[in-house]
C-alpha positions in Angstrom: 13.5 19.4 -18.1 14.7 22.8 -17.2 17.1 23.0 -14.3 15.2 23.6 -11.1 11.7 23.4 -12.5 10.0 20.5 -14.2 8.3 21.9 -17.3 5.0 20.6 -18.5 2.4 21.9 -21.0 -0.6 23.6 -19.6 -2.9 22.3 -22.4 -3.8 18.6 -22.6 -0.6 16.8 -23.4 -0.1 13.7 -25.5 1.3 11.3 -22.9 2.8 8.0 -23.9 3.1 5.0 -21.7 6.3 5.2 -19.6 9.1 2.7 -20.0 8.2 -0.7 -18.5 4.6 -0.6 -19.5 2.8 -3.0 -21.7 2.0 -1.9 -25.3 -1.5 -1.4 -26.6 -3.5 -4.5 -26.8 -2.0 -6.1 -23.7 -2.5 -5.3 -20.1 -1.0 -1.8 -19.8 0.4 -0.6 -16.5 0.9 3.1 -15.8 -1.0 4.3 -18.9 -2.7 7.6 -18.0 -6.5 7.7 -18.2 -7.2 10.0 -21.1 -10.3 11.3 -19.4 -8.3 12.5 -16.4 -8.2 16.3 -16.0 -5.0 17.7 -17.5 -4.6 21.3 -18.6 -7.9 22.3 -17.0 -8.4 20.6 -13.7 -12.2 20.4 -14.0 -14.6 21.7 -11.4 -14.5 20.5 -7.8 -12.2 18.3 -5.8 -13.8 14.9 -6.4 -12.3 14.3 -9.9 -8.9 14.7 -8.4 -9.3 12.1 -5.8 -8.6 8.3 -6.1 -4.9 7.4 -6.3 -4.5 7.3 -2.5 -7.5 5.1 -2.0 -6.0 2.5 -4.3 -2.7 2.8 -2.5 -4.6 2.5 0.8 -5.7 -1.0 0.0 -2.1 -2.0 0.8 -2.8 -0.8 4.4 -5.8 -3.0 4.9 -4.6 -6.3 3.4 -4.8 -9.7 5.1 -1.4 -9.1 6.6 -3.0 -6.3 8.7 -5.6 -8.7 9.8 -3.1 -11.3 11.0 -0.8 -8.8 12.6 -3.5 -6.7 14.3 -5.6 -9.6 15.5 -2.5 -11.3 16.9 -1.5 -8.1 18.7 -5.0 -7.6 20.2 -5.5 -11.2 21.3 -2.1 -11.5 22.9 -1.5 -8.1 24.4 -4.9 -6.4 24.5 -4.7 -2.7 23.8 -1.0 -2.4 24.6 0.2 -2.0 20.9 -2.6 0.3 19.8 0.0 3.2 19.9 2.0 1.4 17.2 -0.9 1.5 14.8 -1.6 5.1 15.4 2.0 6.1 15.0 2.4 3.9 11.9 -0.7 5.4 10.3 0.6 9.0 10.9 3.9 7.9 9.3 2.0 6.4 6.4 0.2 9.8 5.7 3.5 11.6 5.3 5.1 8.8 3.3 2.2 8.4 0.8 1.9 12.1 0.3 5.6 12.4 -0.5 5.3 9.5 -3.0 2.3 11.1 -4.7 4.0 14.5 -4.7 7.1 13.1 -6.4 4.9 11.6 -9.2 2.9 14.8 -9.7 5.9 17.2 -9.8 8.2 15.1 -11.9 5.8 13.1 -14.1 7.8 10.0 -13.2 7.4 7.2 -10.7 9.9 6.5 -7.9 11.1 3.3 -9.7 11.5 5.3 -12.9 13.7 7.9 -11.2 15.8 5.2 -9.4 16.2 3.3 -12.7 17.7 6.5 -14.3 20.1 7.1 -11.4 21.4 3.6 -10.5 24.1 1.8 -12.4 23.2 -1.7 -13.7 24.6 -3.8 -10.8 23.0 -1.6 -8.2 19.8 -1.4 -10.2 19.6 -5.2 -10.4 20.3 -5.6 -6.6 17.7 -2.9 -5.8 15.2 -4.6 -8.0 15.9 -7.9 -6.3 15.1 -6.7 -2.8 12.0 -4.9 -4.2 10.8 -8.2 -5.7 11.3 -10.0 -2.4 9.1 -7.4 -0.8 6.5 -7.7 -3.6 6.6 -11.5 -3.2 6.1 -11.3 0.6 3.2 -8.9 -0.1 1.5 -11.3 -2.5 2.0 -14.3 -0.1 0.0 -12.4 2.6 -2.7 -11.3 0.2 -3.3 -14.6 -1.5 -3.2 -16.6 1.7 -5.7 -14.2 3.3 -8.1 -14.5 0.4 -7.8 -18.3 0.5 -8.5 -18.3 4.3 -11.6 -16.2 3.7 -12.9 -18.6 1.0 -12.3 -21.5 3.4 -14.2 -19.8 6.1 -17.1 -18.9 3.8 -17.4 -22.0 1.6 -15.1 -24.6 3.2 -12.8 -24.6 0.2 -9.3 -26.1 0.3 -6.7 -23.4 0.8 -4.8 -24.2 -2.4 -8.0 -24.0 -4.5 -9.0 -20.8 -2.7 -5.5 -19.3 -3.6 -6.1 -20.1 -7.2 -9.5 -18.5 -7.2 -8.1 -15.4 -5.6 -5.4 -15.2 -8.3 -7.9 -15.6 -11.1 -10.3 -13.0 -9.8 -7.5 -10.5 -9.0 -6.3 -10.9 -12.6 -9.8 -9.9 -13.7 -9.5 -6.7 -11.6 -6.2 -6.0 -13.2 -7.7 -6.3 -16.7 -10.2 -3.6 -15.6 -7.2 -1.3 -15.3 -6.5 -1.7 -19.0 -9.8 -0.1 -19.7 -8.9 3.1 -17.8 -7.4 3.9 -14.4 -10.6 5.5 -13.2 -12.5 2.2 -13.6 -9.8 0.4 -11.8 -9.9 3.0 -9.0 -13.7 2.6 -8.8 -13.5 -1.2 -8.5 -10.8 -1.0 -5.8 -12.6 1.7 -3.8 -15.8 -0.4 -3.9 -13.8 -3.3 -2.3 -12.4 -0.9 0.2 -16.0 -0.1 1.3 -16.6 -3.8 1.8 -13.4 -4.2 3.8 -14.3 -1.3 6.0 -17.8 -2.6 6.8 -16.4 -6.2 7.3 -13.8 -5.2 9.9 -15.5 -2.3 11.7 -18.9 -4.0 12.2 -17.7 -5.9 15.3 -17.0 -2.7 17.2 -20.6 -1.7 17.1 -21.6 -5.0 18.7 -18.9 -5.0 21.4 -17.5 -1.5 21.8 -14.3 -1.2 23.9 -14.0 0.7 27.2 -12.7 4.2 26.4 -10.2 4.0 29.3 -8.6 0.9 27.9 -8.3 2.5 24.5 -6.6 5.6 26.0 -4.2 3.3 27.9 -3.2 1.6 24.6 -1.9 5.0 23.3 1.0 4.9 25.8 4.2 3.7 24.1 5.6 0.5 25.6 6.6 -3.1 24.8 6.6 -6.4 26.7 9.5 -8.5 25.6 10.9 -9.6 22.2 7.6 -11.1 21.0 5.8 -7.8 21.4 8.6 -6.1 19.4 8.2 -8.7 16.7 4.5 -8.0 16.5 5.1 -4.3 16.4 7.5 -4.7 13.5 4.9 -6.9 11.8 2.2 -4.2 12.4 4.5 -1.6 11.0 5.3 -3.7 8.0 1.6 -4.2 7.4 0.8 -0.5 7.8 3.7 1.3 6.0 3.9 -0.8 2.9 7.0 -0.5 0.6 5.2 -1.5 -2.5 2.6 1.2 -1.9 5.4 3.8 -1.7 6.6 2.7 -5.1 3.1 2.5 -6.6 1.6 5.7 -5.4 3.9 7.9 -7.4 2.8 6.1 -10.6 -0.9 6.3 -9.6 -0.7 10.0 -9.0 1.2 10.6 -12.2 -1.2 8.6 -14.3 -4.4 9.8 -12.6 -3.5 13.4 -13.4 -1.9 12.5 -16.8 1.1 14.6 -16.0 4.2 14.2 -18.1 7.5 16.0 -18.7 8.0 17.9 -21.8 11.0 19.9 -23.0 10.7 23.3 -24.9 9.6 22.9 -28.5 12.0 23.2 -31.5 11.7 27.0 -31.5 12.9 27.2 -28.0 9.5 28.1 -26.6 8.9 26.7 -23.1 5.6 26.6 -21.2 3.7 29.0 -19.1 5.5 28.6 -15.8 2.9 30.6 -13.9 0.0 28.5 -15.1 2.0 25.3 -14.5 2.8 26.4 -11.0 -0.9 27.0 -10.2 -1.8 23.6 -11.7 0.7 21.7 -9.6 -0.3 23.6 -6.5 -3.9 22.6 -7.0 -3.0 19.0 -7.7 -0.9 18.9 -4.5 -3.7 20.4 -2.5 -6.1 17.8 -3.8 -3.6 15.1 -3.1 -3.3 16.1 0.6 -7.1 15.6 0.9 -6.8 12.3 -1.0 -4.1 10.9 1.2 -5.6 12.1 4.5 -9.0 10.7 3.6 -7.7 7.4 2.3 -5.4 6.8 5.2 -8.0 7.8 7.7 -10.2 5.0 6.4 -7.3 2.5 6.5 -6.4 3.7 10.0 -10.0 3.2 11.3 -10.0 -0.4 9.8 -6.7 -1.3 11.4 -7.6 0.1 14.8 -11.0 -1.6 14.7 -9.2 -5.0 14.0 -7.0 -4.6 17.1 -9.8 -3.3 19.3 -12.2 -6.1 18.4 -9.4 -8.7 19.1 -8.5 -7.0 22.4 -12.2 -6.8 23.5 -13.5 -10.2 22.5 -10.4 -12.5 21.9 -8.1 -11.7 24.8 -7.3 -14.9 26.7 -9.4 -17.1 24.3 -7.6 -20.2 23.2 -6.8 -20.6 19.5 -7.1 -16.9 18.6 -3.5 -16.8 17.4 -4.8 -17.8 14.0 -7.3 -16.0 11.7 -9.4 -19.2 11.6 -9.4 -19.4 15.4 -10.1 -15.7 15.7 -13.0 -16.0 13.3 -14.5 -18.8 15.3 -14.1 -16.8 18.5 -15.8 -13.8 16.9 -18.7 -16.0 15.9 -19.0 -17.4 19.4 -18.8 -14.0 21.0 -20.6 -11.7 18.5 -22.7 -14.1 16.5 -22.6 -15.8 13.1 -23.7 -12.7 11.3 -20.6 -10.7 12.4 -18.5 -13.8 11.5 -19.8 -13.8 7.9 -19.3 -10.0 7.6 -15.7 -10.4 8.9 -15.0 -13.2 6.4 -16.4 -11.1 3.5 -14.2 -8.2 4.6 -11.2 -10.6 4.6 -12.1 -11.9 1.1 -12.4 -8.3 -0.3 -9.1 -7.5 1.3 -7.3 -10.4 -0.3 -8.8 -9.7 -3.8 -8.2 -6.0 -3.8 -4.7 -6.0 -2.2 -3.3 -8.8 -4.4 -4.5 -6.9 -7.5 -2.8 -3.7 -6.3 0.3 -5.7 -5.3 0.6 -7.2 -8.8 0.2 -3.7 -10.3 2.9 -2.4 -8.0 5.2 -5.2 -9.0 4.8 -4.3 -12.7 5.5 -0.6 -11.9 8.7 -1.6 -10.0 9.9 -3.9 -12.8 9.1 -1.4 -15.5 10.9 1.5 -13.8 14.0 -0.4 -12.6 14.5 -2.9 -15.4 12.6 -1.2 -18.3 11.1 -4.7 -19.0 7.6 -5.1 -20.3 5.8 -8.1 -18.7 2.1 -8.6 -19.3 0.1 -8.5 -16.1 -1.3 -12.0 -16.7 2.2 -13.5 -16.8 3.2 -11.5 -13.7 0.1 -12.6 -11.9 0.8 -16.3 -12.5 4.5 -16.0 -11.5 3.8 -14.1 -8.2 1.0 -16.5 -7.3 3.3 -19.5 -7.2 5.1 -18.8 -3.9 1.8 -18.4 -2.0 0.4 -21.6 -3.5 3.6 -23.5 -2.6 3.3 -22.3 1.0 -0.3 -23.3 1.2 0.4 -26.7 -0.4 3.3 -27.4 2.0 0.8 -27.1 4.9 2.4 -24.1 6.6 0.2 -22.5 9.2 -1.4 -19.6 7.2 -1.6 -17.0 9.9 2.1 -17.6 10.9 3.0 -17.1 7.2 1.1 -13.9 7.1 2.8 -12.4 10.2 6.3 -13.4 9.0 5.6 -11.9 5.6 4.8 -8.6 7.3 8.1 -8.7 9.1 9.8 -9.1 5.8 8.0 -6.1 4.5 9.1 -4.0 7.5 12.7 -4.5 6.5 11.9 -3.3 3.0 10.5 0.0 4.1 13.8 1.8 4.4 14.8 0.8 0.9 11.7 2.6 -0.4 11.6 5.4 2.0 15.2 6.7 2.0 15.4 7.1 -1.8 12.0 8.8 -1.7 13.1 11.3 0.8 16.4 12.0 -1.0 14.6 12.7 -4.2 11.9 14.9 -2.7 14.7 16.8 -1.0 16.6 17.3 -4.2 16.0 20.7 -5.9 17.2 19.4 -9.2 14.4 16.8 -9.2 11.6 18.8 -7.5 12.5 22.4 -8.5 10.5 24.9 -6.5 8.5 22.1 -4.9 11.5 20.7 -3.1 11.0 19.7 0.6 11.1 22.5 3.1 12.9 22.2 6.4 9.9 21.0 8.4 9.1 18.3 5.8 12.7 17.1 5.7 12.8 16.9 9.5 9.5 15.0 9.7 10.5 12.6 6.9 13.9 11.7 8.2 12.4 11.3 11.7 10.0 8.8 10.4 12.7 7.0 8.6 14.9 6.9 11.7 12.0 5.5 13.8 11.4 2.7 11.3 15.0 1.7 11.1 15.4 1.8 14.9 12.4 -0.5 15.4 13.8 -3.0 12.9 17.2 -2.9 14.6 15.6 -3.6 17.9 13.7 -6.4 16.4 16.9 -8.0 15.0 18.8 -7.6 18.3 16.0 -9.0 20.5 15.3 -11.9 18.1 19.0 -12.9 18.0 19.2 -12.6 21.7 16.2 -14.9 22.1 
C-alpha cells in the first residue's frame, strides 16, 4: 500500500478470503460476494446498500427489548432522550466503521491484529469475546422467551431451536453475502412490524414524548438502565463487524503495484471510493433510522401501556400486559417480532465473533463450531433458572463497558493518515467522534460510581 493512499485496482480484482476466514467448502466468513459491484459500481444506489442493515440488527436485538421495556415501564418517557442520543451516536460510529473497511480493504479486527503484539492482541481478543458472549446470551435468551410465549416451549429447548435456526441463516452466508443480507433484512422487516404495531393501537401523547427528550436521571437505577440502553444501542460487535461487511459487500481489497512498478489509476480509484462512501452514508442513516424507530417504539409502548402495571419488569410480564391492554393480536405480533429479533441478531453476533477471531488471532473456526460454543453460556443460564429479563439487562451493561474498546481504536485508525490516506478524518469528524467516545465513557464511570455507592 502506498504511503498516504490505499491503492486498489479499478477493474474487478481477484479477492481472496482474508486471514481468519474459513476455506472453501466450509462456512466462509468475510468472503466477498463475487457479484458485488467492483470496478464499475453498477447503476443506481440500491446495489450498494445492505451492510448497514445487517449491522443494524445488533441495534434491535432482544437486549433492546429488555432494556427499553424496563425503562419505559419503570420511568415512563424519562429516558427517551438516552435512546435518541444513543442512536445519533450509532450513526456516526457505524459510518466510521464502514468507512474504515471501504478505504483500507480490511476490517477493524484485521488492522488491530496487525498492530498489536501477541500479549496485547490476546488480551484484546479476550475482552472482545466476553462482549460477544454477552451479546449471544441476550439474543438466544430473547429468542427462547419468544418461543415460550408463542408455543409454551421450555426455555432451554427454545434456546436450542434458536441456535439451530441461526446456524441455518449463517450457512446462507456461505452462498453469498447478498443472500445473507436479504435474509437478515427480511427478518428486520418482521422485527419492525412486531415492535411498532402497538404504537398505532395506543399512540402516546405528543407532550409526554417531548418531555422525554429533556436529559435527566432519577437515581442509580435509572443510570443503570441508561447504560443498559446505551449498551443495547451502540453495540461493540457491530462496530467490529460493519467494517468487514462493507469491505466484502463492495469486494474492495488492497493491491500493491505490479512487478513492473505500475500502480493504479488514482483518479478513478478516488472517484470509486467517494461514491462508495456516499452510498454508505445513505445505507447507515437508513438502517439506523429503522433501528431507532423500533427502539423508540418499544419504550413508548411500555411508557404508554405498562407504566405502573405489576410484573412488567420482565418480558413475559410485559407481553401479558400488552395482551391485556392492546389485545391478543398485538401480543402475537410482539412475540413474533421478538423471535425474529433473536434469530437474526444471534446469527449476526456469531458472524461478528468469527470476524473478531479471524482478525485478531488469524484462526479459522467453522461457523458451526463457533455457533455451538457460543450457545453454551446462554443455555447454562437458562438451565440454571436465572430470571431471563434480568440476564438480558445485565448482558447489555456488560456490552456498554466494551464499547470504548471498539470505539477508541476505530477513531484512532480513521484519524491516522497512514491508514486512511486522503480519506482521513477531518477536524469536525474528529471532534464529533471523540465527543461521542467521551460521553460513553463518562456514562459508564457514573454507572460504576453510583452502583458502588449503592
